[in-house]
N, C-alpha and C positions, 0 to 999 in steps of 0.2 A: 139529803145532803150530798153534795158533790165535793169530794176532796180533789181539787184541781190545782195545778201549778198556775202561777200568775204570769200573764204576759201584758206588757204595757202598750196595748194598742187601743185603749179606751179613749185616748185623747182625741181620736178622730170623731167621736160621737158629738153631734151638735146638740148642746143643751139649751140653746136659745129658744127652742120650740116649747120649753116647759114652763109651767107656772112656778112660782117660788116654792110652793109646797111640793110639787112634783119633783123639782130639782133636789129638794132636801131629802125626800124619800129615796130617790135614785141614788144619791150620794151615800145615804145610810146603808142601802143594800150593797153598794159597791164596796164600802169600807168593811162590812161584815164578811163578804166573800173573800176579799183580799187578806184580811187579818186572821181569819180562822178557817177559810177554805170552803165555807158553805153559807147559804143565805139565811136571812132571818125569817121567822114565822110571822104570820099576820098578827099574832098576839104581841110579839116583840116590837113590831113596827108601831102598833097602836099604843103600846106602853111608852115607847120612846117619844112619840109625838103627842101623847095625851089625847089620842083619838079613841073614844069609848066604844064606838060601834065597829065591829069587824067589817060591815058593809062600807064604812067610810074608808077603811084601809083598802078594800078591794076596788073601790072607785079609782084610787090613785094607781094601783097595780094595773088595772085594765087600761088606764090612760097611757101608762108607760109601755104596755104591750102594743097598743095601737100605734104608738109613735116609734116602735121598733127598737126600743132600748133594752127590754127584758123579754125573756120567754119563761113560761111556767108550765110544769107538768101537772096534769089534773090528778087530784087525790094524793098529792105529795106535799106536805105542809112546808117543807124547806126547799123544794125544787125550783128556786128562782135563780135564773142564770142571766148574765149580761150578754147581749148579742155580740158585743165587741171583744169578748174574751174567748180564747181557745180553751178546749177542755183537755187537751193532751200536750205534752212537751215534745219537742223535736228531738232528733238524735236517736241513738240506738239503745240508750239506757232506759231504765224505768224511772218515771217521775218520782222524786223523793219529795212528798208533799207536806212533810212536817213531822210532828211528834205526837205520840199517843200515850196517855197516862196508863201505866200498869200499876195502879195503886188506887187511891181514892178517885172519885169522879173528878174530872178536870176537863176544861175546854180544850179541844184540839187546836194546835197552833200551826198555821200554814207557813211554809217557807219555800224558797225557790232554789232547788239544786237538782242534780241528776245523778242517779246511782247506776253505774253500768253493770248490770247483771244479765245482760242479754244471752250469755252462754248458758245460763241456768233457767231463766224464766223469760217467757215472752207472752204477749197477748195484750190486746187493746184495753182490757179491764183490770190490768195489774198496776199497782202502785206500791211504793215502799214507804214505811213509816219507822222513824227512830223511836225506840221504846224508852220511856222514863219511868222508873219505879221497879219494884221487885215482886209485885203480886203474882206474877206468872212464873216465878223462878223454878217451881217444881215441874213445870212443863218445859224446862230448859230454855226459857225466854228471860234474859237478864237485862238489867239496866244498860243502855247503850247499844243493845242489839238492834237489828233491822228486821221487821216483819214484812213479808211480802203479802199484800192484801189483794184478793180478787173482789172487785166491787160488785156487790149483789145485795138484794133486799131480803133474801130469805136465808135461813140456816137450819140445819138439823140440830136437835137437842144435843148438847155436849160439845158442839164445835166451838173453836176459839174464834171470836168475832171482835170487830170494832162495833160497839153499840152506842147509839145516841138516844138520850132521854128527852122527854118533852121540855126539859129545862135547858136544853142545848149543851149538855155535858156529854163528853165522849170518853169511853174507857175500853180497854182491852181485857176481855174476860171470856169464860166459857158461858154459853147461852143455854139457859134452861127455862123455857116458858112453863108457868104453872097455872093453867087456865082454871083449875079447880079452886085456886086461891085468888084468882083475879090479879095475878102479878107475874113478873118475870124475875128470875133469880140470875144475877150476874156473878158467877162463881170464880173466885181467885184460885190460883194454884200455889198457895202459900198457907201452910197450916197455922201461921200466926195471924192470919187475916180472916175476917168474917165476910160472908157473901153480902152483896148489895141487892136489896129488893126494891123494885120500882113498879109502879102501876103501868106505865107505858114506856116503851123503848122500841127502837127499830134498828135493824141490822144495816150497817153501811157496807160491810164486806166481811169475807171469811179469810182467815189466815191460811195461806198455802205453803209458806216457807219461812225460815228464820236464817238470817245471816249474821255472823259474829266476826268482828275484827279482833285479832289476838295481839297485835303489837301495841 
């Protein structure tokens, strides 16, 4: 998953070179990236278009790659990017790429703003997320706070991460792999809430800071 700010330069892409189905797949990918900040999986694309074979979906993705409309990272199920879209925002602030649920599992919501925290945090891999929910309140992360996220794909047990499940749901929790049980525990910091157990999840980034506005 890439949590990226949106920039409106896709209009320059020539879609006339595509077949009808290729155009539909491309527009579906573009909508997912714009609306939630990361692309769909092969399974999501197949389910949306009623394509039963993953190879059928891959044929469309390879065609879009050959025509220069998307790029894909190998061995990363959601790493589909549009070639006409920038991955970072301009200016001196951190890209504020949306909201992350600190409660039950919920889909990440992409939006386009910029949060100027350059005096405190800097780096190409840092983004800001506004927190919704109170599952991390005992770690001093409250509803309405901003967490500063370093985008990376690995985390140490116990680190606060943004994790993405295979179902496309993102959440802010402490990361505890339990290989002996064949699962991952996503642990809230709220005594009133229970851990979330998932079979598969991946780290989108590790929290490196929290910002709170008091007025």
